[in-house]
Structure formats: structure tokens, C-alpha cells
N, C-alpha and C positions, 0 to 999 in steps of 0.2 A: 504494500500500500504506500503510495507516494502522494504527498500534498504538492500540487503544482499551481503556480500562479502565472497566468498569461495576461498580457495587456493588449487590449484591442482599442485603438483610437483613444488612448488615455484612460480607459476604464479597466480596472484590474478585476479579473475573474479568477477566483480560487476554487479549485476542485480537487477531488481525491481520485487518483487513478487506481483502479482495482485490477484491471486486466487490460491487455492490449485492445485498442479500438480500431475500427475500420477507418483508414485515413480519409476516405471519401466522406464518411459521416462527419468527421472533424472539420473537413473543409466546408461542408454544407453548413454546419453550425456557425463557423467563422463568417461565412458569407451572410448568413441570416443576422448575426449580431451587427455586422458592419452596415447592413441595409437598415436595420432598426435604428441604429445610432444616427445614420444620415437623415432618416425621417424626423427623428427628435430634433436634430440640429436645424433642419429646415423649418420646422414649426417654431422653434425658438427665434429664428431669424425673422420670421414673418410677423410674429406677435407685436413687436414695437411699431412696425409700419402700420399695422391694422389699428393700433391704439392711436397713433398720430393722425391717421385719416379720420377716425371717429371723432377725435377731439376737434379737428379742423372743421368737420361737418357741423358739430354742435356750436362752435364759436361763430361760424358764418350764418347760422340760422337765426 
């Protein structure tokens, strides 16, 4: 049993390795994590712009 820490785009994931795993499964999980992080980052980037647009709309009304 090994405790392994991997970092994906600045997010540390810690897991326990009990047995060898299929490399393709690991690659798929890695891709899924990166896709989810990209979606989270995109939403965080859009939120301030939406807030500014809403504020501008209220101020001009």
C-alpha cells in the first residue's frame, strides 16, 4: 500500500495505491479532472463580467 500525491493544475490529489491500475483508466481520470478544472476556471472567469454587466444595467436604469 502506497500513499501517492499527484498534482493536477495546482490541485493536489492524494490517494492510496493498493494494486496496479490500468494506465488507460488513469489517463481517463486525469483527462476528466483537467476538463472539470477548466470548466470551474471558466465559470470563475465569467462571474465578475456577469456581475459588472448586471451592475451597469441597474445603474443605467
